[in-house]
C-alpha positions in Angstrom: 11.0 -33.3 15.5 7.9 -33.2 17.4 7.7 -29.3 16.2 8.0 -30.6 12.7 5.0 -33.5 13.3 2.7 -30.6 14.8 3.6 -28.2 11.7 2.6 -31.1 9.3 -0.5 -31.9 11.5 -1.6 -28.2 11.1 -0.7 -28.2 7.3 -2.8 -31.3 6.8 -6.0 -29.5 8.6 -5.3 -26.6 6.4 -5.4 -28.4 3.1 -8.6 -30.5 4.2 -10.3 -27.0 5.0 -9.3 -25.8 1.6 -10.6 -29.1 -0.3 -13.8 -28.8 1.8 -14.7 -25.3 0.6 -13.5 -26.0 -3.0 -15.6 -29.3 -3.2 -18.7 -27.4 -1.5 -18.2 -24.3 -4.1 -18.3 -26.8 -6.8 -21.4 -29.2 -5.5 -23.5 -26.0 -5.2 -22.1 -23.9 -8.3 -21.7 -20.9 -5.9 -18.6 -18.8 -6.2 -16.7 -18.2 -3.0 -17.5 -15.2 -0.9 -15.0 -12.6 -0.3 -14.6 -13.8 3.4 -13.8 -17.3 1.9 -11.4 -16.2 -0.9 -9.7 -14.2 2.1 -9.5 -17.5 4.3 -8.4 -19.4 1.4 -5.5 -17.3 0.7 -4.5 -16.9 4.4 -4.4 -20.7 4.4 -2.2 -20.8 1.4 0.1 -18.4 2.8 0.2 -20.2 6.1 1.3 -23.6 4.3 4.0 -21.9 2.4 5.4 -20.6 5.8 5.0 -24.0 7.3 6.8 -25.6 4.1 9.6 -23.1 5.0 9.7 -23.5 8.2 10.1 -27.4 8.0 12.7 -27.1 5.5 14.7 -25.0 7.7 14.4 -27.1 10.8 15.3 -30.1 8.7 18.4 -28.4 7.7 19.2 -27.5 11.1 18.6 -31.3 12.2 21.0 -32.4 9.3 23.7 -29.7 10.4 23.7 -31.2 14.3 24.0 -34.5 12.9 27.2 -33.7 11.0 28.6 -31.6 14.1 28.0 -34.6 16.0 29.8 -37.2 13.5 33.8 -37.3 14.2 35.6 -35.1 11.9 38.6 -37.6 11.4 39.4 -41.4 12.1 41.4 -42.3 15.0 44.8 -42.8 14.3 46.0 -45.9 15.9 49.5 -46.5 15.6 50.9 -50.0 14.4 54.0 -51.2 16.2 56.5 -52.4 13.6 57.1 -55.8 15.3 54.7 -57.1 17.8 57.4 -57.9 20.3 55.8 -56.2 23.2 52.6 -58.1 23.4 50.0 -55.2 22.9 47.0 -55.7 20.8 46.0 -52.9 18.4 42.2 -51.8 18.2 39.8 -53.0 15.9 37.5 -51.2 13.4 34.6 -52.7 15.4 36.0 -51.0 18.7 36.6 -47.7 16.7 33.1 -47.6 15.6 31.5 -48.6 19.1 33.8 -45.8 20.9 32.6 -42.9 18.8 29.0 -44.1 18.9 29.0 -44.2 22.8 30.6 -40.6 23.4 29.0 -38.7 20.6 25.6 -37.8 22.0 26.9 -38.1 25.6 26.1 -34.8 27.7 29.3 -34.5 29.9 28.4 -33.2 33.5 31.7 -31.7 34.0 31.7 -29.4 31.1 32.9 -25.7 31.9 30.7 -24.1 29.3 26.8 -24.4 29.3 23.7 -22.6 28.1 22.0 -22.1 31.3 24.2 -19.6 32.7 24.5 -16.7 30.6 28.2 -15.7 31.2 29.2 -19.4 30.5 27.6 -19.7 27.0 24.0 -18.5 27.1 25.0 -15.0 25.5 26.5 -17.1 22.4 23.2 -19.2 21.7 21.5 -17.7 18.8 18.0 -16.6 19.0 15.6 -18.2 16.6 12.4 -16.7 15.4 9.9 -18.9 13.4 9.0 -17.3 10.3 5.4 -17.5 11.2 2.9 -15.1 13.3 0.3 -16.6 15.3 -2.9 -14.3 15.5 -5.5 -14.1 17.8 -8.9 -16.3 17.5 -11.1 -14.3 15.3 -14.4 -13.2 16.4 -17.4 -14.8 15.3 -19.5 -12.6 12.7 -22.8 -14.4 12.9 -24.7 -11.2 12.1 -22.3 -10.4 9.4 -23.0 -14.0 7.8 -26.7 -13.7 7.7 -27.4 -10.1 6.4 -28.0 -9.0 2.9 -25.4 -6.4 2.1 -26.3 -3.5 -0.4 -23.4 -1.4 -1.6 -24.2 1.9 -2.5 -22.0 5.1 -3.7 -24.4 7.9 -2.3 -26.8 8.7 0.3 -30.5 7.1 0.0 -33.7 8.5 1.1 -36.2 6.0 2.1 -40.0 7.3 2.5 -41.8 6.2 5.5 -44.9 6.4 7.3 -44.7 9.0 9.9 -48.6 8.3 11.4 -51.4 5.9 10.8 -54.8 6.5 9.4 -57.5 6.6 12.0 -60.9 5.4 11.2 -64.1 7.4 13.0 -67.7 6.2 13.5 -70.1 7.9 11.0 -73.8 8.4 11.5 -76.2 7.4 8.8 -77.2 10.0 6.1 -80.8 10.9 5.7 -82.0 14.4 5.3 -78.6 15.4 6.7 -75.5 14.5 5.2 -72.5 13.3 7.6 -69.1 13.1 6.4 -66.5 10.6 7.1 -64.0 11.3 10.0 -61.0 10.2 11.1 -57.4 11.3 10.4 -55.3 11.0 7.3 -51.9 9.3 7.4 -48.7 11.5 7.5 -45.0 10.6 5.6 -41.4 11.2 6.3 -38.1 10.2 5.1 -35.2 8.3 6.6 -31.8 9.1 5.0 -29.2 6.4 4.9 -25.7 8.4 4.8 -22.6 7.5 2.9 -19.3 6.9 4.9 -16.4 5.1 5.0 -14.4 3.0 7.5 -11.0 1.9 7.7 -7.7 1.4 9.6 -4.1 2.7 9.4 -1.1 0.3 10.7 2.0 1.9 10.1 5.2 -0.5 9.1 8.6 0.3 8.8 10.5 -0.4 5.8 13.2 -2.0 7.8 10.6 -4.5 9.6 8.9 -5.3 6.3 12.2 -6.0 4.7 13.5 -8.4 7.5 10.4 -10.1 8.3 8.7 -12.0 5.6 5.7 -13.3 7.5 4.5 -9.6 8.6 3.4 -8.4 5.1 0.4 -11.3 4.8 -0.3 -11.2 8.9 -0.8 -7.3 8.8 -3.2 -7.5 5.9 -5.1 -10.3 7.5 -5.5 -8.8 10.5 -6.7 -5.2 8.9 -9.4 -7.5 7.4 -10.2 -9.1 10.6 -10.3 -5.7 12.5 -12.9 -4.0 9.8 -14.8 -7.3 9.9 -15.1 -7.1 13.7 -16.1 -3.3 13.4 -18.5 -4.2 10.9 -20.0 -7.1 13.2 -20.4 -4.3 16.2 -22.6 -2.2 13.9 -24.6 -5.0 12.6 -25.8 -5.4 16.1 -25.7 -1.7 17.7 -26.1 0.7 14.7 -28.0 3.6 15.6 -28.9 4.8 12.2 -27.5 8.5 12.8 -24.3 8.7 11.1 -24.2 4.9 11.2 -25.9 1.7 9.7 -29.3 1.1 10.4 -30.9 -2.3 10.6 -34.3 -3.1 9.0 -36.3 -6.1 9.7 -38.6 -7.0 6.8 -41.1 -9.6 6.9 -41.6 -11.1 3.3 -44.7 -13.9 2.4 -44.5 -16.2 -0.2 -47.3 -18.8 -1.2 -47.1 -22.0 0.8 -44.0 -20.7 2.6 -44.5 -19.6 6.5 -43.7 -15.9 7.2 -40.0 -15.6 7.6 -37.9 -12.4 8.7 -35.3 -11.1 6.3 -32.3 -9.1 7.7 -31.3 -6.4 5.5 -28.0 -4.1 6.3 -27.3 -1.5 3.8 -23.3 -0.4 3.8 -22.2 2.7 2.1 -19.0 3.7 0.7 -17.8 7.5 -0.9 
């Protein structure tokens, strides 16, 4: 019963989180992001799994109660003639007798679960239809970045060297030209590439474990998200992501940095 209460508590938390996300989306009139859609679907799958688990545990509890109930009524013979002075058992005694022994744990029992050869090998193994994942990593940079999805390489022009000014003498009878050096330019190539992960699953395991398919799908999504978060912070720009820090100034607004990250796919 304690486990059922814990599952119902977890279900209540998931429903509250889903309601909070939907209310925020309706109030701000902003469509849910891919990450929010993924989290919402994962919560729905977990709620369905909790409902299935609670139903199974309730069925088990019901079965235990039925097994503990007496299989038949106690037969109390009635003497044809009460000449011996013996008294028959009353219905109240019958009920009290079975109530006193149905839940009793007899210490002199020969078979028990503690010893494998005396009953432990016969105890069925029960595995909950739910896989508990590791806590996801916080993807702070990925949430702050502006992601631009492209289909091919992008060449971005950039300045390679600055303009350098120089002193010039005043012109009179002799003409003096302006000195200094001109600016030079180059290009930065943002290359297109792919990322992903391969998780082999046997047909037998996929068929026998209903919780495996949604778990593997979400875990692959978390793995790619964690990999992208690492590239956000440590991207070298060579065959990998490059992070730009762009400063934009608007009227009556203080200068604020805008982090732009470009993701490419082929």
